[in-house]
N, C-alpha and C positions, 0 to 999 in steps of 0.2 A: 504494500500500500504506500502511496505517496500523497503529497498535499493536493495533487490533481484529483485524487479519489475521495477527498473529504470536503464537505460543504457545511455551511451554516444557513439556516432558514430564519428569516426575520419573524419574530413572534414565537418562535419555538426555541426552547432552551437546549443547550448542548450542541454537539457536532454530529454529523451524519455521514455515513459511508455511501457513496454513489454506487448503486448496484447496476441499473441499466435504464435506458429510455423506455417509455411506454407510449401508448397511443395518446394519452392525455397529459403527459409530462415526464418526470424522471422519478424512478423508484429509489427511495432512500431507506437506509436502516440506521437507527441510532447506534452510536458507538458504545453506549452504556450496556450493562449486562441484560437489560430487558430486550434489546434488539428489536425495538418497535419499528414497524415499517410504515412509510409515509409516501404518498405520491405527491410530489411537488408539481403543481400546475403553474401555468403562466401567471396566476393570481398571487403566487408566493414569490417573495423576494429571496432568491437563491444565490448565494455567493460561494464560489469554489475557493478554498483557502489559497491555492496557488496563484490566484488572480488578484488577491488583496495586497495593497501596499499601504504604508504609513507615510503621512505627510511629513516632509522635512524642509529645512531651510537651505537645502543644497541646490546646485544647478539643476539636478534631475528633478527635484521637487518631491520625490517619493523614494522610499526604500521598500523592496518587496518583503512581505511578511515572512517568507521562508528565510531570508537573511537575518531578520530580527530573531526568529525562533532558534536559528542556528547559534547566534551569538549568546542568547539566554542559556541554551543547553551547554555550550562550551564553558560558560562562566559559572553556572550554578548546578549543572548535572542533575536536574530533577528537583532540587530543593531551593526555591527562590526566597524562602523565608517570610513570605506574606501571601495572603489570598485576596480574592476579589473584594472582600469586605473590609480591607485595610483602610486606614485613614487616607483621605485624598492627598495630603502632603507626602505620605509614604509612597503612594502609587506614582505620583509625579517624580519623586526622587528616584524610584526604581527605573522609570522610563528614561530619565535623564542619564542614569548610569549605563543603560543599555544602548540608547540611541541619543547621544548628546545633542545632535542636530535636529531632533524632532520638532515640528512646528507646534508650539504650545498654544497657538491661537486656533488651530484646526484639529488638533488631536485632543479630544475631550477625556475627562476622567472615565467616563463610561466606556470609551474605546480601550483605555488601559486596563480596565476591569475585564473586558472581553479577552484581551491578550493574555492576561494572567490566568483567567479561567480556561481558555483554550490550551495554553501550555500545560496546565495541570491535567486536563483531559487527555491530551496527546501523550504525556509522560506515563500516565496510568493505563490507558487503553489502546494506544497505538505507538509505542516507543520506537518501533521500526521506522516510522515516518521521520523522527528526529535523527536517527542513525543515517538513513538514506539522504536526508537533507544535509547532514554534516558532510557526507562523502561528496555529494553533488556540489556543495559550495566550495569545498577545497579544490575540486578539479576545475572550477571556473577560472 
């Protein structure tokens, strides 16, 4: 599994594995132990993790989520020392330590909470994504 195989659906908690297309949308399966299936239709806002970027104050303007997850994994190896319910100042400090050039005006605390939550889910339920991600980043 890679970040291309994992999606988030607006309004639904957690992350989902993309299984296959259907006549009405895309069949997804939750990454948690319940393995709940869902058909994401055009009415759902579906985002594939490999296509998500974080706003920065660099010339490019963004950094791919996969690069940020790789950096978090290299520095913290699964234990970032906080969760999505941490104090806003702690979350911002964490983000600043991982991605010093992140755009503080366009990256909200809610976005940082999602990043922390997604990293935790990936570490627990799909660690191979982070390993593949690390290998891919090093070869770029």
